[in-house]
PyMOL Python script that loads the backbone (N, CA, C, O; Angstrom):
from pymol import cmd

cmd.read_pdbstr("""\
ATOM      1  N   UNK A   1      48.855  64.206 -31.478  1.00  0.00           N
ATOM      2  CA  UNK A   1      47.748  64.912 -30.881  1.00  0.00           C
ATOM      3  C   UNK A   1      47.405  64.218 -29.563  1.00  0.00           C
ATOM      4  O   UNK A   1      47.348  62.991 -29.484  1.00  0.00           O
ATOM      5  N   UNK A   2      47.181  65.024 -28.544  1.00  0.00           N
ATOM      6  CA  UNK A   2      46.809  64.497 -27.239  1.00  0.00           C
ATOM      7  C   UNK A   2      45.398  64.944 -26.914  1.00  0.00           C
ATOM      8  O   UNK A   2      45.076  66.129 -26.992  1.00  0.00           O
ATOM      9  N   UNK A   3      44.571  63.998 -26.555  1.00  0.00           N
ATOM     10  CA  UNK A   3      43.201  64.326 -26.176  1.00  0.00           C
ATOM     11  C   UNK A   3      43.098  64.373 -24.665  1.00  0.00           C
ATOM     12  O   UNK A   3      43.681  63.540 -23.970  1.00  0.00           O
ATOM     13  N   UNK A   4      42.365  65.336 -24.161  1.00  0.00           N
ATOM     14  CA  UNK A   4      42.159  65.442 -22.720  1.00  0.00           C
ATOM     15  C   UNK A   4      41.155  64.405 -22.255  1.00  0.00           C
ATOM     16  O   UNK A   4      40.336  63.924 -23.037  1.00  0.00           O
ATOM     17  N   UNK A   5      41.222  64.073 -21.010  1.00  0.00           N
ATOM     18  CA  UNK A   5      40.285  63.119 -20.428  1.00  0.00           C
ATOM     19  C   UNK A   5      38.937  63.790 -20.226  1.00  0.00           C
ATOM     20  O   UNK A   5      38.864  64.953 -19.827  1.00  0.00           O
ATOM     21  N   UNK A   6      37.892  63.062 -20.501  1.00  0.00           N
ATOM     22  CA  UNK A   6      36.542  63.571 -20.265  1.00  0.00           C
ATOM     23  C   UNK A   6      36.264  63.564 -18.771  1.00  0.00           C
ATOM     24  O   UNK A   6      36.655  62.639 -18.059  1.00  0.00           O
ATOM     25  N   UNK A   7      35.600  64.580 -18.316  1.00  0.00           N
ATOM     26  CA  UNK A   7      35.253  64.672 -16.903  1.00  0.00           C
ATOM     27  C   UNK A   7      33.750  64.424 -16.777  1.00  0.00           C
ATOM     28  O   UNK A   7      32.936  65.164 -17.329  1.00  0.00           O
ATOM     29  N   UNK A   8      33.405  63.388 -16.052  1.00  0.00           N
ATOM     30  CA  UNK A   8      31.991  63.079 -15.845  1.00  0.00           C
ATOM     31  C   UNK A   8      31.404  64.037 -14.824  1.00  0.00           C
ATOM     32  O   UNK A   8      32.055  64.391 -13.841  1.00  0.00           O
ATOM     33  N   UNK A   9      30.169  64.453 -15.065  1.00  0.00           N
ATOM     34  CA  UNK A   9      29.481  65.320 -14.118  1.00  0.00           C
ATOM     35  C   UNK A   9      29.182  64.534 -12.845  1.00  0.00           C
ATOM     36  O   UNK A   9      28.808  63.363 -12.909  1.00  0.00           O
ATOM     37  N   UNK A  10      29.341  65.163 -11.715  1.00  0.00           N
ATOM     38  CA  UNK A  10      29.057  64.510 -10.445  1.00  0.00           C
ATOM     39  C   UNK A  10      27.557  64.335 -10.252  1.00  0.00           C
ATOM     40  O   UNK A  10      26.771  65.233 -10.555  1.00  0.00           O
ATOM     41  N   UNK A  11      27.174  63.179  -9.750  1.00  0.00           N
ATOM     42  CA  UNK A  11      25.779  62.865  -9.459  1.00  0.00           C
ATOM     43  C   UNK A  11      25.738  62.102  -8.140  1.00  0.00           C
ATOM     44  O   UNK A  11      25.626  60.876  -8.123  1.00  0.00           O
ATOM     45  N   UNK A  12      25.831  62.838  -7.038  1.00  0.00           N
ATOM     46  CA  UNK A  12      25.962  62.256  -5.708  1.00  0.00           C
ATOM     47  C   UNK A  12      24.861  61.250  -5.389  1.00  0.00           C
ATOM     48  O   UNK A  12      25.139  60.186  -4.835  1.00  0.00           O
ATOM     49  N   UNK A  13      23.604  61.575  -5.736  1.00  0.00           N
ATOM     50  CA  UNK A  13      22.479  60.707  -5.368  1.00  0.00           C
ATOM     51  C   UNK A  13      22.145  59.649  -6.414  1.00  0.00           C
ATOM     52  O   UNK A  13      21.260  58.823  -6.191  1.00  0.00           O
ATOM     53  N   UNK A  14      22.842  59.660  -7.556  1.00  0.00           N
ATOM     54  CA  UNK A  14      22.653  58.629  -8.570  1.00  0.00           C
ATOM     55  C   UNK A  14      21.306  58.658  -9.271  1.00  0.00           C
ATOM     56  O   UNK A  14      20.840  57.624  -9.751  1.00  0.00           O
ATOM     57  N   UNK A  15      20.668  59.830  -9.340  1.00  0.00           N
ATOM     58  CA  UNK A  15      19.346  59.919  -9.966  1.00  0.00           C
ATOM     59  C   UNK A  15      19.395  60.249 -11.451  1.00  0.00           C
ATOM     60  O   UNK A  15      18.350  60.370 -12.090  1.00  0.00           O
ATOM     61  N   UNK A  16      20.590  60.397 -12.006  1.00  0.00           N
ATOM     62  CA  UNK A  16      20.730  60.692 -13.425  1.00  0.00           C
ATOM     63  C   UNK A  16      20.796  62.169 -13.741  1.00  0.00           C
ATOM     64  O   UNK A  16      20.858  62.550 -14.910  1.00  0.00           O
ATOM     65  N   UNK A  17      20.783  63.012 -12.711  1.00  0.00           N
ATOM     66  CA  UNK A  17      20.849  64.458 -12.897  1.00  0.00           C
ATOM     67  C   UNK A  17      22.118  64.965 -12.216  1.00  0.00           C
ATOM     68  O   UNK A  17      22.310  64.728 -11.024  1.00  0.00           O
ATOM     69  N   UNK A  18      22.989  65.661 -12.955  1.00  0.00           N
ATOM     70  CA  UNK A  18      24.227  66.158 -12.354  1.00  0.00           C
ATOM     71  C   UNK A  18      23.956  67.118 -11.187  1.00  0.00           C
ATOM     72  O   UNK A  18      22.990  67.880 -11.196  1.00  0.00           O
ATOM     73  N   UNK A  19      24.822  67.056 -10.205  1.00  0.00           N
ATOM     74  CA  UNK A  19      24.672  67.881  -9.010  1.00  0.00           C
ATOM     75  C   UNK A  19      24.613  69.370  -9.320  1.00  0.00           C
ATOM     76  O   UNK A  19      23.813  70.089  -8.722  1.00  0.00           O
ATOM     77  N   UNK A  20      25.444  69.848 -10.243  1.00  0.00           N
ATOM     78  CA  UNK A  20      25.448  71.286 -10.535  1.00  0.00           C
ATOM     79  C   UNK A  20      24.111  71.744 -11.107  1.00  0.00           C
ATOM     80  O   UNK A  20      23.654  72.845 -10.800  1.00  0.00           O
ATOM     81  N   UNK A  21      23.475  70.910 -11.937  1.00  0.00           N
ATOM     82  CA  UNK A  21      22.149  71.246 -12.464  1.00  0.00           C
ATOM     83  C   UNK A  21      21.125  71.283 -11.326  1.00  0.00           C
ATOM     84  O   UNK A  21      20.307  72.200 -11.247  1.00  0.00           O
ATOM     85  N   UNK A  22      21.179  70.270 -10.438  1.00  0.00           N
ATOM     86  CA  UNK A  22      20.227  70.231  -9.320  1.00  0.00           C
ATOM     87  C   UNK A  22      20.391  71.454  -8.426  1.00  0.00           C
ATOM     88  O   UNK A  22      19.394  72.045  -8.011  1.00  0.00           O
ATOM     89  N   UNK A  23      21.599  71.837  -8.128  1.00  0.00           N
ATOM     90  CA  UNK A  23      21.815  73.004  -7.281  1.00  0.00           C
ATOM     91  C   UNK A  23      21.330  74.278  -7.961  1.00  0.00           C
ATOM     92  O   UNK A  23      20.745  75.141  -7.307  1.00  0.00           O
ATOM     93  N   UNK A  24      21.564  74.406  -9.262  1.00  0.00           N
ATOM     94  CA  UNK A  24      21.126  75.594  -9.996  1.00  0.00           C
ATOM     95  C   UNK A  24      19.605  75.670 -10.107  1.00  0.00           C
ATOM     96  O   UNK A  24      19.041  76.764 -10.152  1.00  0.00           O
ATOM     97  N   UNK A  25      18.939  74.522 -10.152  1.00  0.00           N
ATOM     98  CA  UNK A  25      17.484  74.485 -10.332  1.00  0.00           C
ATOM     99  C   UNK A  25      16.709  74.294  -9.035  1.00  0.00           C
ATOM    100  O   UNK A  25      15.482  74.196  -9.051  1.00  0.00           O
ATOM    101  N   UNK A  26      17.411  74.240  -7.927  1.00  0.00           N
ATOM    102  CA  UNK A  26      16.731  74.184  -6.639  1.00  0.00           C
ATOM    103  C   UNK A  26      16.224  72.824  -6.227  1.00  0.00           C
ATOM    104  O   UNK A  26      15.318  72.729  -5.399  1.00  0.00           O
ATOM    105  N   UNK A  27      16.788  71.763  -6.787  1.00  0.00           N
ATOM    106  CA  UNK A  27      16.450  70.428  -6.318  1.00  0.00           C
ATOM    107  C   UNK A  27      17.595  69.920  -5.453  1.00  0.00           C
ATOM    108  O   UNK A  27      18.667  70.525  -5.418  1.00  0.00           O
ATOM    109  N   UNK A  28      17.377  68.836  -4.773  1.00  0.00           N
ATOM    110  CA  UNK A  28      18.331  68.343  -3.775  1.00  0.00           C
ATOM    111  C   UNK A  28      19.260  67.295  -4.381  1.00  0.00           C
ATOM    112  O   UNK A  28      18.820  66.202  -4.737  1.00  0.00           O
ATOM    113  N   UNK A  29      20.538  67.628  -4.496  1.00  0.00           N
ATOM    114  CA  UNK A  29      21.504  66.696  -5.089  1.00  0.00           C
ATOM    115  C   UNK A  29      21.773  65.485  -4.197  1.00  0.00           C
ATOM    116  O   UNK A  29      22.493  64.572  -4.601  1.00  0.00           O
ATOM    117  N   UNK A  30      21.204  65.466  -2.994  1.00  0.00           N
ATOM    118  CA  UNK A  30      21.349  64.322  -2.100  1.00  0.00           C
ATOM    119  C   UNK A  30      20.062  63.500  -2.011  1.00  0.00           C
ATOM    120  O   UNK A  30      19.988  62.560  -1.220  1.00  0.00           O
ATOM    121  N   UNK A  31      19.047  63.842  -2.810  1.00  0.00           N
ATOM    122  CA  UNK A  31      17.749  63.152  -2.774  1.00  0.00           C
ATOM    123  C   UNK A  31      17.505  62.444  -4.110  1.00  0.00           C
ATOM    124  O   UNK A  31      17.179  63.096  -5.102  1.00  0.00           O
ATOM    125  N   UNK A  32      17.659  61.114  -4.143  1.00  0.00           N
ATOM    126  CA  UNK A  32      17.504  60.400  -5.410  1.00  0.00           C
ATOM    127  C   UNK A  32      16.075  60.398  -5.949  1.00  0.00           C
ATOM    128  O   UNK A  32      15.886  60.203  -7.150  1.00  0.00           O
ATOM    129  N   UNK A  33      15.076  60.605  -5.113  1.00  0.00           N
ATOM    130  CA  UNK A  33      13.688  60.548  -5.572  1.00  0.00           C
ATOM    131  C   UNK A  33      13.315  61.689  -6.509  1.00  0.00           C
ATOM    132  O   UNK A  33      12.368  61.553  -7.283  1.00  0.00           O
ATOM    133  N   UNK A  34      14.034  62.815  -6.463  1.00  0.00           N
ATOM    134  CA  UNK A  34      13.635  63.931  -7.324  1.00  0.00           C
ATOM    135  C   UNK A  34      13.936  63.675  -8.802  1.00  0.00           C
ATOM    136  O   UNK A  34      13.403  64.375  -9.663  1.00  0.00           O
ATOM    137  N   UNK A  35      14.764  62.703  -9.110  1.00  0.00           N
ATOM    138  CA  UNK A  35      14.999  62.345 -10.507  1.00  0.00           C
ATOM    139  C   UNK A  35      13.771  61.748 -11.166  1.00  0.00           C
ATOM    140  O   UNK A  35      13.561  61.927 -12.365  1.00  0.00           O
ATOM    141  N   UNK A  36      12.960  61.043 -10.399  1.00  0.00           N
ATOM    142  CA  UNK A  36      11.745  60.416 -10.926  1.00  0.00           C
ATOM    143  C   UNK A  36      10.492  61.241 -10.638  1.00  0.00           C
ATOM    144  O   UNK A  36       9.404  60.897 -11.100  1.00  0.00           O
ATOM    145  N   UNK A  37      10.636  62.321  -9.882  1.00  0.00           N
ATOM    146  CA  UNK A  37       9.482  63.131  -9.488  1.00  0.00           C
ATOM    147  C   UNK A  37       9.133  64.172 -10.552  1.00  0.00           C
ATOM    148  O   UNK A  37      10.010  64.707 -11.231  1.00  0.00           O
ATOM    149  N   UNK A  38       7.852  64.442 -10.680  1.00  0.00           N
ATOM    150  CA  UNK A  38       7.356  65.512 -11.546  1.00  0.00           C
ATOM    151  C   UNK A  38       6.981  66.672 -10.632  1.00  0.00           C
ATOM    152  O   UNK A  38       5.826  66.800 -10.227  1.00  0.00           O
ATOM    153  N   UNK A  39       7.942  67.503 -10.315  1.00  0.00           N
ATOM    154  CA  UNK A  39       7.767  68.539  -9.304  1.00  0.00           C
ATOM    155  C   UNK A  39       6.799  69.644  -9.706  1.00  0.00           C
ATOM    156  O   UNK A  39       6.204  70.284  -8.839  1.00  0.00           O
ATOM    157  N   UNK A  40       6.631  69.877 -10.993  1.00  0.00           N
ATOM    158  CA  UNK A  40       5.750  70.965 -11.428  1.00  0.00           C
ATOM    159  C   UNK A  40       4.470  70.475 -12.100  1.00  0.00           C
ATOM    160  O   UNK A  40       3.681  71.289 -12.580  1.00  0.00           O
ATOM    161  N   UNK A  41       4.252  69.168 -12.144  1.00  0.00           N
ATOM    162  CA  UNK A  41       3.008  68.616 -12.677  1.00  0.00           C
ATOM    163  C   UNK A  41       2.824  68.761 -14.177  1.00  0.00           C
ATOM    164  O   UNK A  41       1.693  68.754 -14.663  1.00  0.00           O
ATOM    165  N   UNK A  42       3.921  68.893 -14.918  1.00  0.00           N
ATOM    166  CA  UNK A  42       3.808  69.058 -16.372  1.00  0.00           C
ATOM    167  C   UNK A  42       3.933  67.754 -17.150  1.00  0.00           C
ATOM    168  O   UNK A  42       3.915  67.761 -18.381  1.00  0.00           O
ATOM    169  N   UNK A  43       4.060  66.632 -16.435  1.00  0.00           N
ATOM    170  CA  UNK A  43       4.161  65.337 -17.096  1.00  0.00           C
ATOM    171  C   UNK A  43       5.582  64.870 -17.349  1.00  0.00           C
ATOM    172  O   UNK A  43       5.785  63.780 -17.882  1.00  0.00           O
ATOM    173  N   UNK A  44       6.573  65.675 -16.977  1.00  0.00           N
ATOM    174  CA  UNK A  44       7.970  65.318 -17.182  1.00  0.00           C
ATOM    175  C   UNK A  44       8.658  65.145 -15.827  1.00  0.00           C
ATOM    176  O   UNK A  44       8.551  66.006 -14.954  1.00  0.00           O
ATOM    177  N   UNK A  45       9.359  64.032 -15.662  1.00  0.00           N
ATOM    178  CA  UNK A  45      10.092  63.824 -14.413  1.00  0.00           C
ATOM    179  C   UNK A  45      11.380  64.646 -14.427  1.00  0.00           C
ATOM    180  O   UNK A  45      11.704  65.295 -15.421  1.00  0.00           O
ATOM    181  N   UNK A  46      12.099  64.609 -13.322  1.00  0.00           N
ATOM    182  CA  UNK A  46      13.304  65.412 -13.178  1.00  0.00           C
ATOM    183  C   UNK A  46      14.367  65.121 -14.216  1.00  0.00           C
ATOM    184  O   UNK A  46      15.036  66.042 -14.686  1.00  0.00           O
ATOM    185  N   UNK A  47      14.539  63.861 -14.584  1.00  0.00           N
ATOM    186  CA  UNK A  47      15.542  63.511 -15.592  1.00  0.00           C
ATOM    187  C   UNK A  47      15.152  64.099 -16.948  1.00  0.00           C
ATOM    188  O   UNK A  47      16.009  64.628 -17.657  1.00  0.00           O
ATOM    189  N   UNK A  48      13.880  64.015 -17.317  1.00  0.00           N
ATOM    190  CA  UNK A  48      13.422  64.598 -18.584  1.00  0.00           C
ATOM    191  C   UNK A  48      13.606  66.109 -18.576  1.00  0.00           C
ATOM    192  O   UNK A  48      14.011  66.688 -19.584  1.00  0.00           O
ATOM    193  N   UNK A  49      13.313  66.751 -17.452  1.00  0.00           N
ATOM    194  CA  UNK A  49      13.510  68.201 -17.340  1.00  0.00           C
ATOM    195  C   UNK A  49      14.990  68.535 -17.548  1.00  0.00           C
ATOM    196  O   UNK A  49      15.313  69.522 -18.211  1.00  0.00           O
ATOM    197  N   UNK A  50      15.885  67.727 -16.992  1.00  0.00           N
ATOM    198  CA  UNK A  50      17.320  67.941 -17.173  1.00  0.00           C
ATOM    199  C   UNK A  50      17.714  67.789 -18.654  1.00  0.00           C
ATOM    200  O   UNK A  50      18.412  68.642 -19.202  1.00  0.00           O
ATOM    201  N   UNK A  51      17.271  66.719 -19.283  1.00  0.00           N
ATOM    202  CA  UNK A  51      17.622  66.460 -20.679  1.00  0.00           C
ATOM    203  C   UNK A  51      17.112  67.584 -21.584  1.00  0.00           C
ATOM    204  O   UNK A  51      17.796  67.998 -22.521  1.00  0.00           O
ATOM    205  N   UNK A  52      15.901  68.072 -21.291  1.00  0.00           N
ATOM    206  CA  UNK A  52      15.311  69.150 -22.103  1.00  0.00           C
ATOM    207  C   UNK A  52      15.792  70.530 -21.666  1.00  0.00           C
ATOM    208  O   UNK A  52      15.482  71.532 -22.311  1.00  0.00           O
ATOM    209  N   UNK A  53      16.555  70.584 -20.560  1.00  0.00           N
ATOM    210  CA  UNK A  53      17.048  71.833 -19.977  1.00  0.00           C
ATOM    211  C   UNK A  53      15.904  72.790 -19.665  1.00  0.00           C
ATOM    212  O   UNK A  53      15.967  73.980 -19.975  1.00  0.00           O
ATOM    213  N   UNK A  54      14.851  72.246 -19.042  1.00  0.00           N
ATOM    214  CA  UNK A  54      13.743  73.066 -18.587  1.00  0.00           C
ATOM    215  C   UNK A  54      13.774  73.137 -17.060  1.00  0.00           C
ATOM    216  O   UNK A  54      14.534  72.416 -16.412  1.00  0.00           O
ATOM    217  N   UNK A  55      12.959  73.992 -16.506  1.00  0.00           N
ATOM    218  CA  UNK A  55      12.930  74.204 -15.062  1.00  0.00           C
ATOM    219  C   UNK A  55      11.969  73.213 -14.416  1.00  0.00           C
ATOM    220  O   UNK A  55      10.784  73.220 -14.748  1.00  0.00           O
ATOM    221  N   UNK A  56      12.436  72.361 -13.504  1.00  0.00           N
ATOM    222  CA  UNK A  56      11.569  71.374 -12.874  1.00  0.00           C
ATOM    223  C   UNK A  56      10.527  71.978 -11.933  1.00  0.00           C
ATOM    224  O   UNK A  56       9.677  71.256 -11.414  1.00  0.00           O
ATOM    225  N   UNK A  57      10.582  73.297 -11.706  1.00  0.00           N
ATOM    226  CA  UNK A  57       9.610  73.976 -10.850  1.00  0.00           C
ATOM    227  C   UNK A  57       8.675  74.881 -11.643  1.00  0.00           C
ATOM    228  O   UNK A  57       7.893  75.629 -11.055  1.00  0.00           O
ATOM    229  N   UNK A  58       8.745  74.822 -12.974  1.00  0.00           N
ATOM    230  CA  UNK A  58       7.941  75.698 -13.822  1.00  0.00           C
ATOM    231  C   UNK A  58       7.329  74.838 -14.929  1.00  0.00           C
ATOM    232  O   UNK A  58       8.053  74.268 -15.745  1.00  0.00           O
ATOM    233  N   UNK A  59       5.994  74.743 -14.957  1.00  0.00           N
ATOM    234  CA  UNK A  59       5.348  73.879 -15.940  1.00  0.00           C
ATOM    235  C   UNK A  59       5.281  74.466 -17.343  1.00  0.00           C
ATOM    236  O   UNK A  59       4.877  73.772 -18.276  1.00  0.00           O
ATOM    237  N   UNK A  60       5.668  75.732 -17.515  1.00  0.00           N
ATOM    238  CA  UNK A  60       5.733  76.314 -18.843  1.00  0.00           C
ATOM    239  C   UNK A  60       6.833  75.602 -19.629  1.00  0.00           C
ATOM    240  O   UNK A  60       7.871  75.263 -19.061  1.00  0.00           O
ATOM    241  N   UNK A  61       6.624  75.371 -20.922  1.00  0.00           N
ATOM    242  CA  UNK A  61       7.616  74.619 -21.687  1.00  0.00           C
ATOM    243  C   UNK A  61       8.980  75.306 -21.781  1.00  0.00           C
ATOM    244  O   UNK A  61      10.009  74.634 -21.855  1.00  0.00           O
ATOM    245  N   UNK A  62       8.991  76.626 -21.778  1.00  0.00           N
ATOM    246  CA  UNK A  62      10.257  77.363 -21.852  1.00  0.00           C
ATOM    247  C   UNK A  62      10.174  78.573 -20.950  1.00  0.00           C
ATOM    248  O   UNK A  62       9.116  79.188 -20.816  1.00  0.00           O
ATOM    249  N   UNK A  63      11.278  78.910 -20.337  1.00  0.00           N
ATOM    250  CA  UNK A  63      11.305  80.095 -19.491  1.00  0.00           C
ATOM    251  C   UNK A  63      11.403  81.337 -20.359  1.00  0.00           C
ATOM    252  O   UNK A  63      12.114  81.359 -21.364  1.00  0.00           O
ATOM    253  N   UNK A  64      10.694  82.347 -19.961  1.00  0.00           N
ATOM    254  CA  UNK A  64      10.699  83.609 -20.708  1.00  0.00           C
ATOM    255  C   UNK A  64      11.382  84.680 -19.877  1.00  0.00           C
ATOM    256  O   UNK A  64      11.496  85.824 -20.317  1.00  0.00           O
TER     257      UNK A  64
END
""", "prot")
cmd.dss("prot")
cmd.show_as("cartoon", "prot")
cmd.util.cbc("prot")
cmd.orient("prot")
């Protein structure tokens, strides 16, 4: 059995959020500060929003 190599998600700015997620959610993949920022004032920083797969620009817990 041959296992394929895992491909790590790109994170250009090193903020802990993959570039593709940042581009899809409207944050800047070249700005490391947005990983620690709470852009929508809901108490969760950008990394937490990524882990929970929520929108960093919407303070509602889930998108409807």
